[in-house]
N, C-alpha and C positions, 0 to 999 in steps of 0.2 A: 794688460797684455799680460796672462799668467803662462807658466811651463810648468812640465810636473815629468821630474825623473826619476823613474823607478822600473824594477823587473816586472813583468805579467807572464802569466802561461795561458795562452790563448787559448779556448776549447771550445767545446760545441754545446753551449749552453741556449737554455730558454730564451726567448726573448723577453723582455721588462715588459713592465707596462709601461702605458704614457706618462703616469705620474712617477715612476724611477728614472723618468728621461731628462730630467731637469737638472742639466749643467750648464757651469757659464765657463767652462773653459776654452778660450781662444785659440787656442795652439799647445801641444805638448809632444816633445821626442822621446822616441824610447827604446832604449837598447834590447833586445832579447836575452833571452837566458843563456843562447848558444855564441851571443857577442860577435855573430858575424852579419847580422842584419838591422839596420835600423829601420824604424816605424815612426815615419812622418805625421801627427793627426793633428788633421786642422779640420773647421766646420765648411761645409758645404754651405756657399751664399742664400740658397734658397731654403737652408734648414736651418739655421744657425742653432745651435744649443740643442738638437736633436738628434741628429745625424751628423757623422763625419766620414771624410776620404781617408783613406790610411793609403800612404805610399810607401811602397814594398823595396828596400834599396839592397839588392844583395852583395855578397863581397866577391871580393875577387874569384872570380873563375866561376861563379854560381849563377845560374839561370835565371833570370827574373820571372818574381809569380805572374799567373795570369789570371783574368778573374772575370765574370760579367756581371758582377753584382755593382758597377760604377754609377756613374749619373750616366744611365739611357744605354750607352754601348761597353762593347767588350775594351779594356784598356788596361796595356802590360801595365801591371805594379801596381793596379790600385783598386781598392775596393770599400765599401759602404759597408759601415756599421753602425747599430745602434749602441749608445754609451750610457751605461749607468753612473751611479755617483763614483768617480773617480778619485778625486780627492779627499783624505780624512778630515784634513782642517775645514773643507768647504763641503762638507755633509750635512753638517748640523746648521750651517748659515742657508743650505739649500731649503732645509725642512721649514726652518723659520720662516724664510719668503715664502712656503708655499703655505704655511698657516696662516700669514698677513695677508697674502691675498685672498682666499676663502674668506676668511672675518672681515673685509673690505667689502667683495662682494656679497657675501650676506648681508652684510647692512644696509648697502645700497639698495638691496631686494625688498629687505624688511620696509624701508622708506616709500621705494615706489608701492610697494604691497598696499601700505595704509593710504596713499596718495589713491591709490585704482579704488580702493572701496568708497572712499571718502566720495572721490568726484564722481562716481556711477550714481550714487546717489545724488548728486548735487544735477547730474546731468539727466537724471530723470524727472526733475521739478519743470524744465519749458517741454520736455520729451512724455509725460505723463501720459500720453494717450498714443506716444507711437513708439514705444517699448520694443516692437520688432523691429522697426526701422532701424534703430539704436544698435540693435544687434548685429542687423545686414550690414550696416555701414563699416563696422569693426569688423568684419569676416573679408569683407571683398575689398575692402579697402587698405587690408593689410596686406593683401596679394601685390596691389600698385606700389605703394612704400616700399614691402619689400625686396623686389624683386629689382626697383632702380636702386636701391642701396648695392645691390648682388651684382647689377651692371655696374654699378664705380668701383665697387671693391675688384671688380675680376679686372679693368681698364687701369687699374691702381698696381697692377699684379698681386694683389690681397689674394685673390680665389684663382687659383689654375686649373687648366683644363682638366688634370687628373681629378680635381675635385669634383668637377662636374659631371665627368665621364662615369661615375661610380653608378651603380646601379639603382635604378629609380624605385626598387621593389618595396622597403622601406619606407619610404618615403609617403608611398600610396597608403602603407597600413596606418602609419602617424594620423594623415586626413580622417581616414576610415575611424581611427578609433578619435578622434577629437570630435567628427560632427556625432559619432553615438554617444559620447558624452556631454556633448552641447543638447542632442536632440532629448534623451533620456531624462536628461538635469532642467531641461523646460518643462517639462512634462508634469514633472514632480513637485519643481516648484512652483507651478502654479498652483498647486493644489496644498501645499504644505504650508507651516505658516511660516514667517520671517522667522521666529528665533528657532525654528525646527532643523532651518538647513544649515546655520552655522554649526549644530550641536551632531547632525548626521556627516557633516565633510570632516571630521575627524575620523572618519573610517578611510580614509585617504591615506593615512600615515599609516594606518594598519596593513593596505593595499601594498606599499612600499616596499616596505620592511617584507612582507610575503613574497612579493613577483621578484625584491632583489636577491632573497634567498633561491628562488627554485631557478631564473633564468640567470642571473648572474654567479650564483655559486658563492656569493657572499655570508661573509658569518658575522654574527653580530655579538660584542660582547655581553655581558647581564647588565651592566650600569648603559650599556647604549638603550637594550631593549625596556628597561624600567625607565630612562629619562624619556624615551619617546612616548612613554604609555602617560608618565605623569605630565607633559607637556599635553597629551590631548586631555587628560581630566584637568587640567587649568582651565582651557578653551571650554569646556560644557560648564564648569563652573560658573566662568566669569558670565554666559550667554544665558546661559538655564536660570541664574540666579534672578534675573527681571524679567522671565515671562512663567504664565500658567503651570502648574504641575502638569498638566492633562495636554499641553501643546503638540507634543509628538502623536499622540495615539487620536487627536480627533478626528485626524485625515485619514485614517485606516492604515495598519501596517505593509499593504500592498505599495504606496505610494511614499511609504518607507523607505521598504526593500528596493524601489526603483531608484532612490537619490542614492542610495548605497551604493547599486550596479552602475549609478554615472559616475562616481568619484574611482570607480574599479577601471572604468575605460582611461579616464585620467592617470590613473598611477600606472597604467600597463602602456598609455602614451609617453610619460617620462621615462620609462624603465627602457621602454622600446630607444628612445632618443639615445638616453645614454650606451645602450651595444651598439647605435650609428657612432657613436663618436669613438669606441673603443676600437670594433671593427676597422673603421677609417684609418686611425693610425697603424695600423697594420699593412692596409690598401696601399696607405700612403709612405711606407716605411719610415715611420719616424713620425713625420709632419701631422698636426692637430687638423682638423677638419674645419673649416671657416663656420660660424654658426648659423650665419647668414643664408648659406645653401639649406643647410636645415631647416630654418625656416621658410624661406620661401616656399621650395617644394612643397612641403608640408602644409604650409596655408593656405598653395595652391590648390591642393590634393583634396583639401578640408572644404573649402571654396567649392568645389564642383560635386562633393558628396552631400553637402547644405542644401546646392540648388535640387538634388534629386530629390531631396525630404521635404523641398520647400510644402508640397501641397499638406502634407503631414505636420510639418513646424508652423504654419498659419492656421491649421484648423488649431491647433492646441492655444493661440492666442484670440481664438475665438475669430479670427477674420475667414470667411469665406473665400476659396483659391480665385475665384473670378472676380472680385474685389479685392485680391494685391495689387493690380497694378495703381488703383484709388487710391488706398491706403499708403503705398510707397510715395505715392505726390506728395498727399499732403502733410507725408512725413517732412519729406524733403523741403517742402515750402514752411515746414515750424523749423525746423534745422538749420534754416536761410532767414527766418523769423520775417518771412514776407508774407503777399498774398493773401489771400481772404479768410485764411485757418491759423495768422499770427497771434488772435487776441490767447493770451495765457502763457504763451512762449517767451516768457522775459527769461534773459539769461543766454537765449541760445545766438550764434553757432558758439559763443565762448564757452560757454560749459562742456556740450558735447566734443566739441575741439581736444579741450584741455583733457579730456576723460580717454581721447582715442590716442592722442598723444602719451597721456601716463602710463595708460594700458599697454601700448606698445611698447614702450621702455622697460615698462616692470617682467612683460615676455620675453623682452633681449636680457634683461638682468637674469632673469631666471635660470633659462637654458644658459648665460654665459655660467651661470655657478652650479648649473648641473655639468657643464663639461669639465670643470676644474675641480669637481668632489664627486660628489655622487647623487642620486632620487634622491634620498632619505635628507640630506642635507638641505637640497632646497627645498622640500617640503615641509620642514623645521622652520627655515624662512619666512615660507610663506603663510605658516599656522601662527608664529609672534603677531603679524600682522592685525591679526582678529580682535585680541584684545585691546589692542591699542586706538583702534579703530572705534572699537565701544567708544571706549575716553572720551577720542577726539566728539562723537557724537553729542557728548554733554556738553560741549562749548556753545556759543551763541554762532552758530555757522551762517553764513548768507543763502539768502531765498530757501532755506529749511523752515524758519521759522524759530518755534520753541524748543529748546534746546530740551533732547531726554534726558531724564534722572540717571545718575551712576548705579548699576545694578547692587544688590546690599551683600553681594558675594565677591564683586568687583577685585576688593585685593585679596581675599583669600584664594581665589582665583589665578590671581597675578602672581601669586609667590607660590604659589603649586606651580605653576607655568615655570618659571626660574630656574626653582630647585631643579625641575628636569631639565633645563637645560644645563645647567650646571652638572648633574648628573651625567648627562651623556657624553659632554665635553671633557669628561677628567677623563685621563689614562694613567693606567696603574704604572708604574717602574718597570722597567724590562731590561733585559742584558743589550748591548751594545749591536748592531747591525752588521753582518757582515759588509763588508765592501765588495760590491760588485764589480766585474773586470768587464771587458768588451765582449760584446756577444755576437754571434753572428756565425757562419758559414767560414772555417779556413783551410790553409792546404794543409795537410800533414805534415 
């Protein structure tokens, strides 16, 4: 329990962003400059560390202040404010805590991203004739799992009615972008070579930078742009060094452009989610939106649009639409490793289930990283998993058989990638920032 005594000047200022509201004071009592009113500052139980209730106690003969900004009703002498960094000694520590939190979340995302790529390859060993079934299992299975988790978090008090009452239109666009990204990616992926897809996927980082610049007004330093560029080049060197020189052009420029457009949809999806979190912080008066609200509704609308696109998607996989029910039935039998089609389905259902679980964990960790940092940082964490996965495929993994050889440019690509990460994270020394005071409307 810490306390702080200092004079403050309260005025109308712009509300701070969510990243500037991370404060850990439990209680503070301030004396205003006129020495006639005491302000008792304490955190609201449901918004601890983000918003504060302020009790203004007038001096003798003074009329108490009135405000309708309290906890739902107008209360005499009580007001709610968003608080920035308040204690000079604590600000540096809070910044370090946030950096550690982002680094840990990024590390978890990288590990799960590697597991996601490796287990996807392993899951396709038993389901090599039913990849479309695996894709639909993941899409529709996530809706059930996410809403089950959301239900439990709602009854635990983590998810509030206010969170669930937020406008659903952004989630519709999230689902649409994810469905369009999946559809265009499937169409191009069916034609392009395996080595071309990770190379073209580096356009995702370029789209992230561009869309964040346009829609979030984010400005990047030269070292950050250079670092992102080197990370993409490092991945391209790692992957392209083990493939034929003409692999990108063999399928034609149209399919390469379509794959790039699919990553545009995916980048727009992540930027839109970041906008949702930022807007929700204002609508929830400083409290952050639970990520399972975004995951649940986004996945539900994605499943809806995928259902509408099923005739098109089934055709991409070479499955006539009228044969889709029997195909899904055979896929389910292979997934359960039972029935007459179980031959060649060794490894099921363990490997597909492991993939679905890890893929779900990867999506949750990626969204959590996006929530506490930015779309570009989450993209970088996902990108790093590519060369690590390439290296793991050179090991004798079960069910895969003969391990692939390490690409000749792997070390050079890894060095370039790490150099890009170091350049991106490097921050030039700057003057100390001004400490923010209480923000919010006040009485004159």
